N, C-alpha and C positions, 0 to 999 in steps of 0.2 A: 121721815127719811126722804131725801130728794133723789130724783133720777140723775144718773150720770150724764154729764155733757161737758164739752170743752170748747173754748173759743178757737176759731180758725187761727188767730194770731199765735196762740200758745202752741197749738199742734204743729204749725209750720216751723216754729222755732225749736221744736224738739226732735232729736234724731229718731227715726222710725224704731230703732231697737229699744228706745225708752218710752214709746207710746204706752198709754194706759192699757192694762190687760183687758179692759172692757171691750176693746176692739178686736180681741183675739178669741175666737170661739173655742179654741182648744184649752184655754186657761181657766174657764169658769163654767158654771151651769148656764144653760142657754134658755133665755126667754124668747121663744120663737114667734114674735108677733107677726112677721110676714106670713108664715105658714098658718098661724091661728086665724088670721083674718080671712084666709081662704077656706077655713073650716076643714082642713085636711093636712096631710103631709104635703111638702112643696110640689110633688109631682102631679097632683090632681087638678090644680088650676094653673093656668099658664102652660108652660111647656117644661115639665120635668122629664125624667128618664123614660117613663112609660109612654106618655103621649108623644114624646119626640121620636122614640123608636118606631112607633106605629105610623110614622110619616111614610114608611116604605109601602108602596101599593101592594095589595093582595098579600099582606103579611098577616100572620097570626102570632099572638104572644101568649106564652104560658108563664104566669107569675106563680112561683112556689114560695110559700112563706107561712108563718103563723098568722092567725087572724088579725093580730094587732097591726101587721104590715099591709094586709090586703083589704081591709074593710073600706078604705077610702077609694078603691078603684072604680066604684060605680060613679064617682064624681067626674070621670073623664068626659065631660060634656053631657052627662045624663045617660040613663040606661038605653035610650033610643038612638044615641049617637053612633055614627059609623065606627068610630074608634073603640067605643065600649063593646060593640058587637064582635070585635076582633080580639078581645081580651078574654083569656080563660084563666081559671084560678085553681091551683092544687093546694089544698089546705094541709099544713104540716102540724102534727101534734108533737107532744114532748118525746114520745117514743121514736117517732120518725127522726127527730133531730139528734137524739142521743145515739141511736144505732146507725143512722145513715141509710136506713132502708128506703127512704124516699127517692134516692138517686135512680134506681131501676124503674121506679114508678114514673119518673119524668120521661124516660124513654118510651114507656108504654103509653103515657098520655099523649106525647107528641105523635106517636104512630097513629093513634085514634084521630087526632086532629088532621093529620095528613090525609087519611082515608075519607073523612067526612067532608072536609072543606077544600081540599086540593090547593093549599096556599103555595105561593112561589117562594116565600121566605118564612122561616120559623124563628121566633125570638124567645130566648130563655131569659126571663127577668128574675134575677136573684137579689137578695137583700143582705143586710148586715149579718144575718145568721150564717150565710155561706161564706162571707168574708172572714168571719171569726172561726168557722170550722175549717177553712182552707179548702173548700170545694174546688176541684180543678175544672173550671168552667170551659177552658179550651178543649180539654179532653171530652167533657160532657157534650159540648156542641158538635165535636167531630163524631161522637158515637151516634147522636141523634141524626146528624146529616147522613151518616152511613146507613142507618136503619130505614130512613124515610126517603133517601135520595133527594132531599130538599136542602138548600143552603140554610145553615143555622147560625145565628149570631147571639152573642151574649150582651145583655143590657143589665148593668149592675147598679143597684141603688145602695150606696154605702156612704152615709152622710159624714162619717169620720174622715173621709178623704177629701173633703171640700177645700181644705187648705194645702193639699199635697200637690205633687207635680201633675197628676192627672185626675182631677176631681170628676164626679159623675157626668156633669154636663159637658165637660171637655171630652171625656172618653166616648160618650155616646155620639158626639159629632163625628169623631174619627171612625167609629163603628159603622155609622150610616153610609159612609162612602167606601167601606172596605170591600164590597163585592164588585166594585168597578174594575174592569180589566183594560189593559192598554188597547187603544184604537188609533187609527190615523187621525191626525188633528184636523179640525175644521177651522180655518182661519177666521171665520165669521161667527164663531160661537164663544160664549163666555159663561162661566159658572159663578153664581153668587153664593157665598158661604156665610152663614150667620143665622138667619131666621129659619124656623121650621115651617113657616107658611110662605109668604112671599111679600115683597114690598107693595105698598099701595099703588094702584094703577096710575095715579096721578103723579107718581114720583118722576122727577126729571131725569133720573139716571137711565131710564129706558130709552127715551128719545136721544139723549146724549150719546149712548152707545150705538144706537142705530145710525146716528149722523156720521160715524166713522166706520160704518160697514158691519157692525156687530148685529146681525139680524136674528140671531138665536141666543136667548138668555135662559140658562137652565137654573131652576130653583126647586128645592125639594117640595115646596108647597104647591107646585103646579103639575106634579107628576100624576099621570092617570094610569100608568101601567109600568111593570118592571122593564118592559122593552124600552120605554122612554127613559127609565132610570139608567139603563146600561149605555144609552146614547150620551149621557153626561160625560163619559170618558173622552168624548171627541172635543171637549172644550179646549180652546187654544191657551186660555189663561183663566185664573180664578180671581175674584175680588173678595177679600176678607172684610165682611161688614160687622163682625163681632169678634172681640179678642179671644173668645172661647173657641173659635174656629181655627186658630193658628196651628194647633197640632194636626188637625185634619188636613189643612193646606200643606203642611210639611210632608205628611204621608203621601198625599197625591203627587207632590213634586218628586218625591223619591221613587215611588212605584210607577207612576204614569207619565212623568215628565211634564206635568201641568204647573207652570210657574204661577206665583201668586203675587198680588199687590194688595196692601192693606189700606182701606179707607176708614176713617173714624167718623162717627156721628158728631157733628158740631152744631152749635146753636148760635154761631156768629157768622154773619154774612161774608166777611172778608176771609175767614178761615175756610169756609165752604168753597169760595171762589178759588183761593190759592190751591186747595186740594185738587180741584178739578183740573186746574192748569198743570199741576204736577203730574196728575194721571195722564194727561195728554202727552207730556214730555216723555214719560216712561214708555208709552205706547208708540211714540214716534209720530203722532198726528195731533194737530191742534184741536182742542175741545172748545167749541164756542158756546159758553153758558151765559152769554151777555143778557139774553132776554130774561132768564130766571134771576140772574144776579141783580139786574136793575129793578125788577118787580119786588124782590125780597128786600132790597135795600130801602126802597121807598116805603115798604110796609113797616119795617122796623122804625124808620124815622117817624112815621105817622103814629105808631103805637107808643113811642117813647114817652110822650107827655102823659099818657094814660097809666103807664107803668111807674112813673116817677113817684117815689114814696110808697108804693104799694107794698104791704108787708106780706112776705111769701114764705111758706114752709115747703121744703122739697123732700120727698121720701125716695126710698130705693125700690119700692114695689110698683114699678111702672116701666115703660119702655125707654125712658130717658136716663142718661148717666147723670147722677145727682150733682157731683162736683162741677162737671163741665157746664151743666145747665145753670148752676148757681153763679158761676163766673159770668156767663152770658147775660143773665137777668140783672145782675149787679151792675154790669157795664151799661145796661139800658136804663138804669136809674132806679130799679126796684130795690127794696130793702129785704134782703134775704135774712130772715130771722133765725131760722134753724134748718139743719139738714139731718135726715136720718140715714146713716150709712156706716159701713165699716171700711174706712179707707185703708189702702195698703201702700207700701213704699213707692209704687209706680205713680201714685197720685200726688207725690210731693210737689211737682211743678205747678199743678192746679192749686194746691194749698198755698203756695207762695204767692201766686197771683191774687187769689181771693183774700189773703191776709193784707195785701196792699190796698185793695179797693173796698173790702167789707170785713175789717178785722174782728168785729164783735159778733159775727155770725157764729152760732153755736152748732157743734156736731154732736149728736147723740147716737148711741148704738142700739139698733132694734133688738139685738140679741143679749143685751145686758139685763140681768134680772132686776136691776134698779128701775127699769121701765114700768114695773108694777106700780111705781109711785110717781108716774109721770104727771107733771103739772104743766098745763099748756100756757104758753105766752100768746096773747091774742094775735091773730094774723088775718089778713083779708082773703088770701087764696092759698089753698093746699094742693100740691101737685104730687100724685102718687097715691095708691090705695091706702098705704100706711099713714101718710100725712093726713089724708082725708079722715081716717078713723080718729087720729089724735086731735083733730080740729073740726069737730062736728058743726060748728057755727060758721066756718069759713066757706067761701066759694070753692066748690070741689072740681078738680081736674084729675080724674083717676089715671089718665095717661096709660091705659091698659088695653088698648085696641089689639086684637090678635094679629092685625096687619100693621107692622111697624112703619113709621115714617122714616124718611131719610133725607139728608141734604136740605135744600131750600124748602121742599115740600114739607118735610118734618118740622122745620122751624116755623114756617107760616101757619101750619095747622095748630101747632102748640100755642102760638100767640092768639089765634082765633079762640081757642078753648079758654085760655086765661082771661081774655077780654069778652068772652061770650058773644062773639060777633057772628058766628054761624056754627052749625053742627059740623063735626069732623069725623072722618074715617070712611073708607070704602066699605061697601057691603059685600 
């Protein structure tokens, strides 16, 4: 038996409604290679619901679930990590689940956590069990908040909603900003929405914003206290750096009047430049990115001859968006052999472009059970943890730094890693 894959040319010519069911996780059993490669459920490595929710300073989380859902929690950076030390676990047995007797125990457990640790926020982490039982999480959070006098938020891990309107990683982004209350706007402050850490210090976005008078940039990953968290409501506008933050941005606009502008991560110099020029027009001030633009353009030109003909596999278990990266590398002369991804209809423009410049590129689904029978085509470089696993003999670029790159800096660093010119990533 062979693993499922389809050429970019074929997929681009097929209406999304007729795409193979291998790309739809709701239509078949799931071979979860990205999660398996992390040796856990998706939340334990990278940023899943649990680790993301604990981005709030001085917060404590209570995860209540059967053992099968909770045993990977120790992997949140290791038992000695700061986030793991703020995670607490209430084990549910069969009787708890059948009778619902664990609900009052949650309130009791949170009361004990409040007395012992004096957190400023409590997080109730539920699983598929509560989703299937219909536990009223809003009411439960309100009860805990009333009993402890501490703001309490719901963090729900429910994998079956991944393809719905509000999947877990979209919902948790909205939740993380839900405690913000309206404040007078600071015209010199901006809020970056997307990552649960922060951009790398070398990213040009910081000095570009500073050049137009934005001297305060708020990011979840830089918060040291809840006092600093509440100051984020002073932001004059927000920049959406990840599409999963759109719902959070919409909520902030409706509740707090914080307008948003979306920037996309691109791996093509001209697109990065045009995006910064468009941002300047929206803000009403020119953005001078000429120094970074020239440097990055020269770098791409210098790298092009090294990339020419290089066979590359691109996975989805990394910081880069696989289809956009494939287009950029193909335009630089690389041979993109295969991509591991589950494209959706919004990716059709990228598929059309890639079909014109690299029609034989194959797309395989990480979640298709047929990946059990995966047979590798030789490549020179594998980008993404999953691609590295499937191609053990290739040059590996995990592209999994906890501090994501962006713009020119993200492109330059990725080229350095592909060509092994220097180590990459801020400490």
